[in-house]
Each structure stands twice: as C-alpha cells, then as structure tokens.
C-alpha positions as CSV (number, residue, x, y, z in Angstrom):
1,M,-25.0,-1.9,0.3
2,S,-21.7,-0.6,2.2
3,R,-19.0,1.1,-0.2
4,T,-16.8,0.2,2.6
5,P,-14.2,-2.3,1.0
6,H,-13.5,-5.4,3.3
7,H,-10.4,-5.6,5.2
8,P,-9.1,-8.6,7.0
9,A,-8.9,-8.1,10.9
10,R,-5.5,-7.9,12.4
11,E,-5.2,-11.7,13.4
12,Q,-6.4,-12.6,10.0
13,I,-3.3,-11.1,8.3
14,E,-1.2,-14.0,6.8
15,L,2.5,-14.0,6.3
16,P,2.3,-16.1,3.1
17,L,-0.1,-13.6,1.4
18,V,1.8,-10.5,2.6
19,L,5.0,-12.0,1.2
20,D,3.2,-13.1,-2.1
21,C,2.0,-9.5,-2.5
22,L,5.4,-7.7,-1.7
23,S,7.0,-10.0,-4.5
24,D,5.2,-8.1,-7.4
25,P,7.1,-5.1,-8.4
26,I,4.0,-2.9,-8.8
27,R,2.6,-3.8,-5.3
28,L,6.2,-3.3,-3.8
29,A,6.3,0.1,-5.5
30,I,2.6,1.0,-4.2
31,V,3.8,0.0,-0.5
32,Y,7.1,1.8,-0.9
33,Q,5.4,5.1,-2.0
34,L,2.9,4.8,0.7
35,A,5.8,4.4,3.3
36,Q,7.6,7.3,1.7
37,Q,4.5,9.7,2.3
38,E,3.7,8.6,5.7
39,R,6.0,11.5,7.0
40,V,3.8,14.2,5.0
41,S,0.4,12.7,4.7
42,S,-0.7,9.4,5.8
43,E,-2.9,8.8,2.9
44,L,-2.7,8.9,-0.8
45,R,-5.3,8.6,-3.6
46,C,-5.6,6.0,-6.2
47,G,-4.7,8.7,-8.9
48,D,-1.6,9.2,-7.4
49,F,-0.2,6.2,-8.8
50,N,-1.2,6.5,-12.4
51,G,2.5,6.8,-13.3
52,L,2.9,2.9,-12.2
53,A,0.1,1.2,-14.7
54,G,-3.3,1.6,-16.0
55,K,-6.2,2.1,-13.9
56,S,-7.8,-1.3,-14.1
57,N,-4.4,-3.0,-13.4
58,L,-3.9,-0.6,-10.5
59,A,-7.4,-1.5,-9.1
60,Y,-6.4,-5.2,-9.2
61,H,-3.3,-4.3,-7.2
62,F,-5.0,-2.2,-4.6
63,A,-7.5,-5.0,-4.3
64,K,-4.7,-7.5,-3.5
65,L,-2.8,-5.2,-1.0
66,R,-6.1,-4.7,0.7
67,E,-7.1,-8.2,0.8
68,S,-3.5,-9.3,2.2
69,G,-3.7,-6.7,4.8
70,L,-1.0,-4.5,3.8
71,M,-3.2,-1.4,3.1
72,L,-6.1,0.3,4.5
73,T,-8.6,1.9,2.0
74,R,-11.0,4.5,3.1
75,V,-14.1,5.9,0.6
76,V,-15.0,9.4,0.6
77,G,-17.4,10.4,-2.2
78,T,-15.9,9.1,-5.5
79,N,-12.2,9.1,-3.8
80,R,-10.4,6.2,-2.3
81,F,-7.7,7.1,0.1
82,M,-4.9,4.4,1.1
83,R,-2.6,4.0,3.9
84,L,-0.4,1.2,5.1
85,R,-1.6,-0.8,8.1
86,R,1.8,-0.4,9.7
87,E,0.6,-0.9,13.3
88,D,-1.4,-4.0,12.4
89,L,1.6,-5.6,10.3
90,E,4.2,-4.5,13.2
91,A,1.9,-6.4,16.0
92,R,1.8,-9.7,13.3
93,F,5.3,-9.5,12.1
94,P,7.6,-7.2,14.2
95,G,10.1,-5.7,11.9
96,L,9.0,-7.3,8.5
97,L,7.8,-3.9,6.8
98,D,10.5,-2.0,7.9
99,A,13.1,-4.7,6.6
100,V,11.3,-5.1,3.2
101,L,11.2,-1.0,2.7
102,C,14.8,-0.7,3.9
103,S,15.8,-3.5,1.3
104,A,13.5,-1.7,-1.5
105,A,15.1,1.7,-0.8
106,K,18.6,0.3,-1.3
107,D,17.3,-1.0,-4.8
108,A,14.6,1.8,-5.5
109,D,16.4,2.8,-8.7
110,R,16.7,-0.9,-10.2
111,L,13.3,-1.6,-9.0
112,Q,11.9,1.9,-10.4
113,L,10.3,2.6,-7.1
114,S,10.7,6.4,-7.4
115,V,7.1,7.2,-8.3
116,E,6.0,10.8,-8.2
117,C,3.1,11.4,-6.2
118,E,0.6,14.2,-5.6
119,V,0.4,14.7,-1.7
120,V,-3.0,15.0,-0.5
121,E,-3.8,16.3,3.2
122,A,-5.8,13.7,5.0
123,D,-9.3,14.8,6.2
C-alpha cells in the first residue's frame, strides 16, 4: 500500500473546489502561511500549524487542501511536508492565488492569519 496521498492532476483542479477551500478561515490561514514561508523554505510540516486548531481538525483541512489541488503533501517517514502547488494553480487560474493572498494580507490581523511556524529546511 502506498503512503503517498492522492493529489489531483493539474487539469483536474477545479475552480469551485479551490474557491470553496479558500473560503474557510483555517484553510486560508494554512495557504497564507505556506505562501509566506515560500521565500525561506518551500515546505512546512503538519505540526507547524498546531496553533490554528487541533490535530484531527487540521488533518481534515489538510486533506481538503490536497484534494482541491491547492497543496502538495510529501510523506517522509512519519512526517508530512506540505507546499503550495503554485505552478499548477497559476497554469489553471492565472493570478488567482496572488489575488487571494494579497487580499488576505490586507486583512491578516482581522482574519488572524499571523501564525507562528517553525521553519523546516526541505530535504
């Protein structure tokens, strides 16, 4: 049995699912934090988001983000490393992710998007 989680192919990423995913404040905070960390490290671990919600709640949100095509999850041992699928999203919906992130940055305090994460160097 493969431990690699299912990710939709680029052409399977659908706009309604992406927008629905981004409408949830916790998922928006996860995407926002992943985007903020892209400059330093392309990936974050599941545990880096513990300040947002409980583990089971986060697992649900991570699955929704992965299934919608917003996030890629890589399993290494017992760790799961996540990153945005920026290239795929840009190819499918040019400018969408940047527009959402720009808007979220303007409302970061109100949306409580300033989550402290430990930066993990990618392998």
